[in-house]
Backbone as CSV, one residue per row, in Angstrom:
resi,resn,N_x,N_y,N_z,CA_x,CA_y,CA_z,C_x,C_y,C_z
1,MET,0.850,-1.192,0.000,0.000,0.000,0.000,0.887,1.244,0.000
2,ARG,0.929,1.954,-1.090,1.629,3.229,-1.062,0.852,4.166,-0.144
3,ASP,1.544,5.062,0.494,1.018,5.664,1.718,0.336,7.009,1.531
4,ARG,-0.171,7.295,0.338,-0.900,8.547,0.154,-2.142,8.306,-0.694
5,LEU,-3.250,8.885,-0.257,-4.535,8.760,-0.950,-5.136,10.151,-1.102
6,ILE,-5.531,10.479,-2.314,-6.197,11.750,-2.598,-7.672,11.467,-2.868
7,LEU,-8.558,12.173,-2.157,-10.002,12.068,-2.353,-10.513,13.315,-3.072
8,LEU,-11.309,13.113,-4.105,-11.911,14.221,-4.842,-13.426,14.212,-4.624
9,PRO,-14.013,15.341,-4.211,-15.460,15.394,-3.954,-16.273,15.404,-5.251
10,GLY,-17.579,15.333,-5.073,-18.484,15.374,-6.209,-18.840,16.796,-6.611
11,TRP,-19.579,16.902,-7.699,-19.986,18.205,-8.221,-20.743,18.996,-7.153
12,ALA,-20.349,20.239,-6.990,-21.022,21.235,-6.141,-20.776,21.040,-4.649
13,PHE,-19.997,20.028,-4.258,-19.780,19.782,-2.836,-18.364,20.155,-2.417
14,SER,-18.257,20.619,-1.188,-16.962,20.954,-0.607,-16.307,19.700,-0.036
15,SER,-15.108,19.887,0.465,-14.384,18.776,1.076,-15.110,18.223,2.305
16,ALA,-15.980,19.026,2.918,-16.669,18.595,4.135,-17.480,17.323,3.920
17,ALA,-17.992,17.122,2.712,-18.805,15.939,2.444,-17.996,14.651,2.552
18,LEU,-16.686,14.735,2.359,-15.824,13.550,2.417,-15.021,13.461,3.699
19,GLU,-15.145,14.446,4.575,-14.313,14.453,5.781,-14.592,13.269,6.705
20,PRO,-15.858,12.857,6.939,-16.072,11.671,7.777,-15.385,10.430,7.224
21,LEU,-15.433,10.244,5.913,-14.743,9.114,5.288,-13.232,9.234,5.477
22,ALA,-12.702,10.420,5.254,-11.260,10.625,5.405,-10.813,10.340,6.833
23,GLU,-11.601,10.775,7.817,-11.238,10.543,9.210,-11.227,9.055,9.542
24,LEU,-12.190,8.316,9.035,-12.212,6.873,9.268,-10.993,6.204,8.647
25,LEU,-10.649,6.601,7.441,-9.484,6.021,6.784,-8.208,6.310,7.567
26,ARG,-8.077,7.534,8.052,-6.880,7.902,8.833,-6.820,7.115,10.143
27,ASP,-7.962,6.981,10.813,-7.982,6.286,12.096,-7.636,4.803,11.930
28,ARG,-8.134,4.209,10.868,-7.942,2.767,10.695,-6.588,2.419,10.078
29,GLN,-6.020,3.331,9.341,-4.719,3.089,8.722,-3.846,4.317,8.949
30,PRO,-3.268,4.440,10.158,-2.545,5.662,10.517,-1.378,5.993,9.587
31,ARG,-0.783,5.006,8.953,0.351,5.331,8.083,-0.087,5.814,6.701
32,LEU,-1.381,5.797,6.470,-1.896,6.287,5.200,-2.203,7.780,5.317
33,GLN,-1.561,8.578,4.482,-1.862,10.008,4.448,-3.058,10.224,3.531
34,VAL,-4.134,10.732,4.085,-5.375,10.940,3.331,-5.629,12.431,3.210
35,ASP,-5.709,12.907,1.991,-5.977,14.314,1.733,-7.215,14.440,0.853
36,ILE,-8.038,15.439,1.159,-9.185,15.761,0.307,-8.797,16.963,-0.538
37,ALA,-8.845,16.790,-1.843,-8.455,17.864,-2.755,-9.707,18.477,-3.367
38,PRO,-9.968,19.754,-3.161,-11.138,20.376,-3.780,-11.044,20.340,-5.291
39,LEU,-12.185,20.327,-5.926,-12.200,20.385,-7.381,-11.760,21.770,-7.854
40,PRO,-11.308,21.877,-9.089,-10.865,23.183,-9.595,-11.972,24.233,-9.539
41,THR,-11.557,25.472,-9.441,-12.500,26.603,-9.429,-12.323,27.405,-10.710
42,LEU,-12.353,26.711,-11.816,-12.153,27.317,-13.124,-13.461,27.286,-13.900
43,ASP,-13.707,28.319,-14.683,-14.936,28.321,-15.478,-14.706,27.776,-16.887
44,ARG,-13.531,27.225,-17.140,-13.246,26.551,-18.415,-13.098,25.054,-18.146
45,PRO,-14.101,24.253,-18.460,-14.047,22.830,-18.112,-12.851,22.103,-18.716
46,GLU,-12.393,22.544,-19.874,-11.273,21.858,-20.527,-9.968,22.002,-19.757
47,ALA,-9.921,22.929,-18.796,-8.689,23.166,-18.037,-8.656,22.417,-16.705
48,TRP,-9.750,21.770,-16.331,-9.816,21.166,-15.004,-8.793,20.051,-14.815
49,LEU,-8.668,19.173,-15.781,-7.767,18.035,-15.614,-6.317,18.487,-15.523
50,ASP,-5.921,19.433,-16.354,-4.552,19.949,-16.281,-4.285,20.584,-14.919
51,GLU,-5.268,21.301,-14.385,-5.093,21.948,-13.091,-4.905,20.907,-11.989
52,LEU,-5.691,19.853,-12.025,-5.543,18.795,-11.033,-4.190,18.107,-11.165
53,ASP,-3.780,17.837,-12.388,-2.508,17.157,-12.609,-1.343,17.992,-12.080
54,ALA,-1.441,19.301,-12.231,-0.376,20.177,-11.757,-0.386,20.307,-10.238
55,ARG,-1.565,20.188,-9.633,-1.697,20.459,-8.191,-1.524,19.223,-7.324
56,LEU,-1.976,18.076,-7.786,-1.998,16.892,-6.930,-0.683,16.124,-7.009
57,PRO,-0.201,15.617,-5.877,1.071,14.887,-5.875,0.979,13.590,-6.680
58,VAL,2.055,13.281,-7.361,2.103,12.021,-8.101,2.368,10.880,-7.133
59,ASP,2.266,9.657,-7.635,2.498,8.454,-6.846,1.517,8.337,-5.688
60,SER,0.300,8.854,-5.878,-0.760,8.769,-4.880,-1.926,7.969,-5.442
61,TRP,-2.561,7.186,-4.576,-3.843,6.603,-4.943,-4.825,7.736,-5.219
62,LEU,-5.676,7.539,-6.212,-6.691,8.524,-6.551,-8.067,7.917,-6.326
63,ALA,-8.911,8.648,-5.604,-10.277,8.201,-5.353,-11.199,9.395,-5.502
64,GLY,-12.395,9.160,-6.004,-13.308,10.268,-6.188,-14.755,9.839,-6.167
65,TRP,-15.587,10.774,-5.758,-17.031,10.571,-5.674,-17.684,11.265,-6.872
66,SER,-18.463,10.531,-7.628,-19.236,11.073,-8.741,-18.329,11.815,-9.735
67,LEU,-18.499,13.121,-9.920,-17.618,13.852,-10.835,-16.162,13.716,-10.400
68,GLY,-15.908,13.705,-9.100,-14.543,13.503,-8.622,-13.961,12.186,-9.095
69,GLY,-14.788,11.143,-9.141,-14.334,9.853,-9.635,-14.056,9.875,-11.130
70,MET,-14.869,10.615,-11.874,-14.650,10.732,-13.316,-13.332,11.444,-13.605
71,LEU,-13.046,12.478,-12.832,-11.785,13.195,-12.998,-10.606,12.348,-12.521
72,ALA,-10.781,11.626,-11.418,-9.726,10.732,-10.943,-9.401,9.675,-11.995
73,THR,-10.412,9.181,-12.683,-10.205,8.200,-13.734,-9.329,8.756,-14.850
74,GLN,-9.656,9.945,-15.306,-8.867,10.564,-16.369,-7.427,10.806,-15.913
75,LEU,-7.269,11.239,-14.680,-5.938,11.542,-14.173,-5.125,10.266,-13.970
76,ALA,-5.767,9.197,-13.491,-5.063,7.928,-13.320,-4.547,7.416,-14.663
77,ALA,-5.378,7.503,-15.696,-4.952,7.052,-17.020,-3.792,7.897,-17.536
78,ARG,-3.844,9.180,-17.286,-2.767,10.071,-17.724,-1.461,9.740,-16.995
79,ARG,-1.540,9.438,-15.714,-0.333,9.215,-14.916,0.215,7.805,-15.018
80,GLY,-0.609,6.847,-15.369,-0.138,5.481,-15.558,0.511,4.907,-14.313
81,ASP,1.771,4.481,-14.437,2.471,3.846,-13.320,2.680,4.785,-12.146
82,ASN,2.541,6.072,-12.354,2.689,7.035,-11.255,1.420,7.167,-10.421
83,CYS,0.419,6.358,-10.732,-0.794,6.269,-9.907,-0.942,4.816,-9.482
84,PRO,-0.746,4.507,-8.204,-0.770,3.112,-7.769,-2.148,2.460,-7.758
85,GLY,-3.228,3.229,-7.831,-4.550,2.629,-7.834,-5.648,3.672,-7.945
86,LEU,-6.820,3.223,-8.394,-7.968,4.097,-8.642,-9.193,3.535,-7.944
87,ILE,-9.918,4.410,-7.245,-11.171,4.034,-6.588,-12.224,5.080,-6.945
88,THR,-13.387,4.625,-7.395,-14.472,5.559,-7.668,-15.702,5.183,-6.832
89,LEU,-16.465,6.198,-6.448,-17.651,6.032,-5.615,-18.838,6.662,-6.333
90,CYS,-19.831,5.848,-6.685,-21.021,6.351,-7.389,-20.608,7.198,-8.586
91,SER,-19.701,6.682,-9.363,-19.153,7.413,-10.500,-19.349,6.588,-11.763
92,ASN,-20.072,7.143,-12.708,-20.380,6.461,-13.956,-19.343,6.849,-15.013
93,PRO,-18.880,5.913,-15.843,-17.976,6.314,-16.929,-18.557,7.437,-17.787
94,CYS,-19.854,7.387,-18.015,-20.585,8.471,-18.693,-21.768,8.836,-17.807
95,PHE,-21.795,10.053,-17.293,-22.872,10.454,-16.391,-24.171,10.677,-17.162
96,ARG,-24.060,11.291,-18.331,-25.210,11.545,-19.200,-25.280,10.431,-20.238
97,SER,-26.451,9.880,-20.445,-26.577,8.709,-21.313,-26.162,9.014,-22.750
98,ARG,-25.663,7.982,-23.406,-25.281,8.035,-24.816,-25.868,6.817,-25.497
99,ASP,-25.903,6.847,-26.826,-26.464,5.711,-27.556,-25.746,4.413,-27.209
100,ASP,-24.430,4.497,-26.997,-23.660,3.294,-26.684,-23.372,3.146,-25.194
101,TRP,-23.990,3.979,-24.367,-23.898,3.832,-22.905,-25.217,4.308,-22.294
102,PRO,-26.259,3.476,-22.387,-27.583,3.897,-21.906,-27.738,3.821,-20.393
103,THR,-26.815,3.144,-19.698,-26.941,2.978,-18.253,-26.402,4.219,-17.535
104,ALA,-27.116,5.310,-17.720,-26.712,6.610,-17.172,-27.959,7.467,-17.033
105,MET,-27.782,8.679,-16.518,-28.920,9.593,-16.444,-29.422,9.885,-17.848
106,PRO,-30.732,9.750,-18.096,-31.248,10.058,-19.429,-30.844,11.451,-19.879
107,ALA,-30.461,11.570,-21.140,-29.939,12.833,-21.651,-30.936,13.976,-21.458
108,GLU,-32.225,13.703,-21.665,-33.208,14.770,-21.548,-33.372,15.230,-20.098
109,VAL,-33.193,14.303,-19.151,-33.267,14.666,-17.735,-32.070,15.533,-17.358
110,PHE,-30.883,15.131,-17.814,-29.700,15.933,-17.516,-29.819,17.319,-18.135
111,ASP,-30.267,17.389,-19.383,-30.361,18.688,-20.055,-31.351,19.606,-19.353
112,ALA,-32.454,19.041,-18.856,-33.428,19.844,-18.120,-32.830,20.340,-16.808
113,PHE,-32.045,19.496,-16.152,-31.390,19.909,-14.904,-30.389,21.033,-15.171
114,GLU,-29.624,20.900,-16.234,-28.634,21.927,-16.564,-29.321,23.263,-16.877
115,GLU,-30.433,23.207,-17.560,-31.170,24.434,-17.860,-31.765,25.025,-16.582
116,ALA,-32.267,24.159,-15.699,-32.804,24.650,-14.422,-31.714,25.320,-13.601
117,PHE,-30.507,24.775,-13.642,-29.406,25.398,-12.911,-29.085,26.775,-13.488
118,ARG,-29.126,26.883,-14.785,-28.848,28.178,-15.418,-29.861,29.224,-14.985
119,LEU,-31.127,28.824,-14.850,-32.193,29.762,-14.516,-32.284,30.036,-13.015
120,GLY,-31.955,29.055,-12.196,-32.069,29.225,-10.739,-31.085,28.340,-10.006
121,PRO,-29.824,28.738,-9.947,-28.803,27.855,-9.373,-29.045,27.475,-7.914
122,ASP,-29.490,28.394,-7.088,-29.654,28.084,-5.666,-30.719,27.024,-5.439
123,ASP,-31.869,27.212,-6.064,-32.942,26.228,-5.910,-32.541,24.879,-6.498
124,THR,-31.798,24.909,-7.583,-31.387,23.665,-8.229,-30.387,22.911,-7.364
125,LEU,-29.503,23.617,-6.693,-28.553,22.956,-5.809,-29.263,22.299,-4.624
126,LYS,-30.278,22.958,-4.085,-31.049,22.334,-3.002,-31.735,21.068,-3.489
127,ARG,-32.279,21.145,-4.685,-32.923,19.959,-5.264,-31.893,18.856,-5.475
128,PHE,-30.693,19.238,-5.875,-29.638,18.268,-6.121,-29.282,17.514,-4.841
129,SER,-29.186,18.220,-3.726,-28.863,17.552,-2.466,-29.958,16.571,-2.069
130,LEU,-31.214,16.902,-2.397,-32.315,15.977,-2.129,-32.205,14.729,-3.005
131,LEU,-31.833,14.919,-4.261,-31.647,13.774,-5.155,-30.523,12.877,-4.658
132,CYS,-29.461,13.486,-4.153,-28.328,12.706,-3.657,-28.717,11.845,-2.460
133,SER,-29.698,12.281,-1.688,-30.091,11.549,-0.482,-31.266,10.599,-0.716
134,ARG,-31.859,10.626,-1.885,-33.000,9.754,-2.160,-32.586,8.288,-2.006
135,SER,-33.416,7.508,-1.343,-33.214,6.077,-1.064,-32.252,5.828,0.081
136,ALA,-31.797,6.884,0.750,-30.968,6.686,1.940,-31.813,6.124,3.081
137,TYR,-31.139,5.549,4.062,-31.851,5.035,5.232,-32.568,6.170,5.948
138,ASP,-31.902,7.316,6.069,-32.481,8.507,6.696,-32.279,9.680,5.739
139,PRO,-33.117,9.790,4.717,-32.876,10.783,3.670,-32.915,12.226,4.167
140,ARG,-33.748,12.524,5.148,-33.832,13.906,5.624,-32.523,14.342,6.282
141,THR,-31.996,13.483,7.139,-30.737,13.826,7.805,-29.604,13.932,6.804
142,LEU,-29.548,12.989,5.875,-28.489,13.026,4.873,-28.611,14.264,4.003
143,ALA,-29.825,14.626,3.626,-30.018,15.829,2.805,-29.532,17.072,3.530
144,ARG,-29.805,17.158,4.839,-29.320,18.311,5.607,-27.796,18.332,5.657
145,GLN,-27.199,17.161,5.852,-25.732,17.088,5.879,-25.145,17.506,4.534
146,LEU,-25.777,17.086,3.474,-25.279,17.432,2.143,-25.474,18.917,1.856
147,GLN,-26.593,19.469,2.293,-26.845,20.883,2.024,-25.812,21.776,2.699
148,VAL,-25.392,21.425,3.903,-24.379,22.249,4.569,-22.996,22.007,3.983
149,SER,-22.862,20.962,3.164,-21.587,20.680,2.504,-21.519,21.264,1.097
150,LEU,-22.604,21.899,0.648,-22.583,22.502,-0.684,-21.521,23.592,-0.741
151,LEU,-20.858,23.662,-1.866,-19.738,24.575,-2.035,-20.237,25.959,-2.423
152,GLU,-19.668,26.969,-1.795,-19.940,28.340,-2.216,-18.954,28.685,-3.329
153,GLN,-19.475,28.854,-4.522,-18.618,29.102,-5.677,-19.412,29.875,-6.727
154,PRO,-18.731,30.545,-7.627,-19.443,31.236,-8.704,-20.249,30.249,-9.544
155,SER,-21.403,30.688,-10.001,-22.238,29.791,-10.801,-21.530,29.364,-12.082
156,SER,-20.598,30.196,-12.584,-19.873,29.828,-13.801,-18.973,28.621,-13.567
157,VAL,-18.433,28.496,-12.354,-17.601,27.337,-12.025,-18.464,26.081,-11.916
158,ALA,-19.591,26.192,-11.220,-20.504,25.058,-11.122,-21.015,24.644,-12.491
159,ALA,-21.274,25.611,-13.357,-21.726,25.300,-14.711,-20.649,24.553,-15.488
160,ALA,-19.380,24.909,-15.261,-18.283,24.196,-15.917,-18.244,22.743,-15.451
161,GLY,-18.497,22.516,-14.156,-18.559,21.153,-13.649,-19.691,20.355,-14.268
162,LEU,-20.828,21.004,-14.458,-21.944,20.336,-15.131,-21.582,19.949,-16.555
163,ARG,-20.859,20.810,-17.243,-20.426,20.505,-18.608,-19.534,19.266,-18.620
164,LEU,-18.668,19.159,-17.605,-17.818,17.977,-17.525,-18.646,16.722,-17.273
165,LEU,-19.652,16.830,-16.412,-20.532,15.685,-16.196,-21.188,15.247,-17.499
166,ALA,-21.523,16.195,-18.334,-22.171,15.872,-19.599,-21.197,15.291,-20.613
167,GLU,-19.968,15.777,-20.601,-19.052,15.483,-21.712,-18.029,14.401,-21.430
168,LEU,-17.634,14.226,-20.175,-16.583,13.245,-19.905,-17.050,11.828,-20.238
169,ASP,-16.170,11.081,-20.869,-16.391,9.673,-21.184,-15.160,8.928,-20.691
170,GLY,-15.311,8.203,-19.605,-14.161,7.569,-18.979,-13.838,6.179,-19.477
171,ARG,-14.556,5.679,-20.467,-14.365,4.282,-20.864,-12.961,4.015,-21.414
172,GLU,-12.481,4.887,-22.253,-11.140,4.682,-22.797,-10.079,4.788,-21.702
173,ALA,-10.256,5.745,-20.787,-9.305,5.897,-19.692,-9.297,4.661,-18.794
174,LEU,-10.471,4.111,-18.496,-10.549,2.920,-17.663,-9.898,1.721,-18.353
175,GLN,-10.096,1.624,-19.643,-9.471,0.532,-20.401,-7.957,0.696,-20.436
176,GLY,-7.495,1.935,-20.515,-6.070,2.177,-20.674,-5.284,2.136,-19.381
177,TYR,-5.956,2.350,-18.249,-5.244,2.360,-16.969,-5.076,0.925,-16.480
178,VAL,-3.837,0.507,-16.256,-3.564,-0.900,-15.933,-3.411,-1.141,-14.433
179,GLY,-3.477,-0.110,-13.609,-3.382,-0.301,-12.167,-4.671,-0.882,-11.600
180,PRO,-4.668,-1.232,-10.314,-5.869,-1.801,-9.681,-7.005,-0.782,-9.620
181,GLN,-8.218,-1.265,-9.831,-9.388,-0.397,-9.840,-10.490,-0.998,-8.979
182,LEU,-11.104,-0.138,-8.159,-12.292,-0.494,-7.391,-13.360,0.538,-7.697
183,HIS,-14.548,0.054,-8.056,-15.667,0.948,-8.374,-16.860,0.542,-7.514
184,LEU,-17.271,1.433,-6.616,-18.385,1.173,-5.713,-19.615,1.953,-6.170
185,PHE,-20.736,1.270,-6.225,-22.009,1.870,-6.608,-23.021,1.670,-5.488
186,ALA,-24.146,2.376,-5.583,-25.217,2.268,-4.591,-26.497,1.823,-5.291
187,ASP,-27.181,0.865,-4.690,-28.326,0.298,-5.400,-29.517,1.239,-5.485
188,GLY,-29.567,2.259,-4.594,-30.673,3.202,-4.638,-30.321,4.541,-5.235
189,ASP,-29.196,4.630,-5.905,-28.694,5.885,-6.449,-29.685,6.486,-7.449
190,ALA,-30.101,7.716,-7.201,-31.049,8.391,-8.084,-30.360,9.103,-9.247
191,LEU,-29.032,9.136,-9.253,-28.292,9.870,-10.280,-27.433,8.958,-11.145
192,VAL,-26.869,7.930,-10.559,-26.063,6.944,-11.292,-26.731,5.586,-11.123
193,PRO,-27.391,5.068,-12.141,-28.122,3.801,-11.977,-27.178,2.665,-11.609
194,ALA,-27.648,1.811,-10.697,-26.828,0.679,-10.273,-26.512,-0.254,-11.435
195,SER,-27.328,-0.221,-12.482,-27.064,-1.061,-13.656,-25.748,-0.696,-14.333
196,ALA,-25.237,0.505,-14.058,-23.938,0.881,-14.612,-22.840,-0.038,-14.094
197,ALA,-23.020,-0.603,-12.913,-22.014,-1.522,-12.370,-21.868,-2.748,-13.262
198,ASP,-22.996,-3.328,-13.682,-22.937,-4.494,-14.567,-22.335,-4.133,-15.914
199,ALA,-22.707,-2.966,-16.434,-22.160,-2.536,-17.717,-20.657,-2.332,-17.631
200,LEU,-20.204,-1.763,-16.516,-18.773,-1.533,-16.338,-18.028,-2.861,-16.220
201,LEU,-18.575,-3.780,-15.459,-17.922,-5.067,-15.284,-17.893,-5.864,-16.585
202,ALA,-18.927,-5.711,-17.404,-18.938,-6.395,-18.691,-17.825,-5.904,-19.607
203,SER,-17.521,-4.613,-19.514,-16.477,-4.056,-20.370,-15.087,-4.199,-19.756
204,LEU,-15.022,-4.337,-18.421,-13.742,-4.466,-17.721,-13.843,-5.606,-16.705
205,PRO,-13.804,-6.854,-17.150,-14.036,-7.980,-16.240,-12.951,-8.171,-15.188
206,ASP,-11.800,-7.539,-15.343,-10.696,-7.752,-14.405,-10.656,-6.729,-13.265
207,VAL,-11.573,-5.755,-13.263,-11.567,-4.774,-12.179,-12.565,-5.207,-11.108
208,GLU,-12.470,-4.596,-9.951,-13.365,-4.926,-8.847,-14.521,-3.941,-8.810
209,VAL,-15.723,-4.460,-8.860,-16.944,-3.644,-8.862,-17.885,-4.197,-7.806
210,ASP,-18.482,-3.313,-7.019,-19.429,-3.762,-6.000,-20.570,-2.755,-5.906
211,VAL,-21.746,-3.251,-5.548,-22.927,-2.416,-5.353,-23.366,-2.559,-3.910
212,LEU,-23.405,-1.455,-3.187,-23.830,-1.491,-1.789,-25.347,-1.384,-1.713
213,ALA,-25.946,-2.278,-0.958,-27.401,-2.318,-0.829,-27.885,-1.211,0.106
214,ASN,-29.118,-0.775,-0.142,-29.779,0.220,0.723,-28.932,1.476,0.879
215,ALA,-28.452,1.986,-0.244,-27.581,3.157,-0.212,-27.969,4.118,-1.326
216,SER,-27.612,5.385,-1.122,-27.969,6.463,-2.039,-26.726,6.993,-2.747
217,HIS,-26.931,8.019,-3.574,-25.795,8.665,-4.232,-24.872,9.316,-3.207
218,GLY,-25.392,9.646,-2.058,-24.565,10.201,-0.992,-23.751,9.145,-0.264
219,LEU,-23.425,8.075,-0.934,-22.765,6.902,-0.360,-21.571,7.213,0.543
220,PRO,-20.592,8.022,0.125,-19.417,8.203,0.985,-19.705,8.921,2.293
221,LEU,-20.796,9.650,2.357,-21.190,10.300,3.609,-22.168,9.420,4.382
222,GLU,-23.134,8.861,3.679,-24.160,8.036,4.324,-23.572,6.748,4.891
223,ARG,-22.669,6.128,4.150,-22.125,4.813,4.520,-20.603,4.875,4.626
224,ALA,-20.117,5.901,5.274,-18.670,6.106,5.351,-17.950,4.897,5.933
225,ASP,-18.549,4.258,6.932,-17.913,3.109,7.572,-17.720,1.971,6.573
226,ASP,-18.767,1.635,5.836,-18.686,0.539,4.867,-17.739,0.888,3.715
227,VAL,-17.775,2.129,3.288,-16.898,2.546,2.194,-15.435,2.484,2.621
228,ALA,-15.137,2.949,3.824,-13.762,2.895,4.319,-13.278,1.452,4.420
229,THR,-14.130,0.570,4.898,-13.765,-0.847,5.004,-13.426,-1.418,3.633
230,ALA,-14.271,-1.142,2.653,-14.042,-1.657,1.304,-12.769,-1.079,0.691
231,MET,-12.556,0.206,0.889,-11.385,0.851,0.302,-10.092,0.300,0.890
232,LEU,-10.028,0.187,2.214,-8.798,-0.294,2.846,-8.526,-1.750,2.520
233,ALA,-9.572,-2.564,2.445,-9.384,-3.962,2.059,-8.828,-4.056,0.650
234,PHE,-9.356,-3.240,-0.227,-8.888,-3.250,-1.620,-7.447,-2.736,-1.717
235,MET,-7.152,-1.666,-1.030,-5.799,-1.108,-1.074,-4.793,-2.086,-0.459
236,GLY,-5.209,-2.829,0.568,-4.331,-3.821,1.151,-4.051,-4.957,0.200
237,ASP,-5.082,-5.351,-0.569,-4.877,-6.415,-1.569,-3.878,-6.003,-2.625
238,GLY,-3.837,-4.685,-2.917,-2.942,-4.194,-3.948,-1.592,-3.748,-3.415
239,GLU,-1.296,-4.084,-2.158,-0.057,-3.625,-1.547,1.147,-4.188,-2.257
240,ASP,2.146,-3.312,-2.420,3.382,-3.748,-3.064,4.076,-4.802,-2.197
241,ASP,4.695,-5.763,-2.849,5.459,-6.778,-2.125,6.726,-6.164,-1.534
């Protein structure tokens, strides 16, 4: 186990949403340095990956939630052997559905959400936190936790993140990255259908994919204990001899 892990949050959320998970990882594996890296604050989506590559230390495990996982995937493929492993949480190779990747948010639903954000970003972000908590064991509490974790940022930056959710296609990056991969999904996810897990495993039979039962898109906050257990077990399996 190389001793550094970088966590990337999801769209519109601050590092606070991943702090409970990070604390569990640190407590259970004290020699593992766990850092939460905020997403870029750029209004040009094409510059986000370069900014992350320049800012984040090499030779670190990369893990990310939702959009953070999509960006971690691209960065892991770019870094190759300089990334010892990749972990994604509720992260679809394609967030917005495509003809050749239907196991994603329907394109018309995503487009309506993006337009709603353009017209009323504050109300749309509140709705987004509710969607993230749908199917949770205690959705009201989780929604409140997520709402206080929403990032204060210019709407142009959030809009750039939405564009990345629409445009990123991680399939080639996942195929090209030869390091160990763990992809965790939630069976009640209202944003990333659990069927994406089967589709991902069909295209990449050698990676580790799991679906957590009775869980929402807010998986890393709602089920931090289970996620930390899965991550550390996987990282231990991939430990260098």
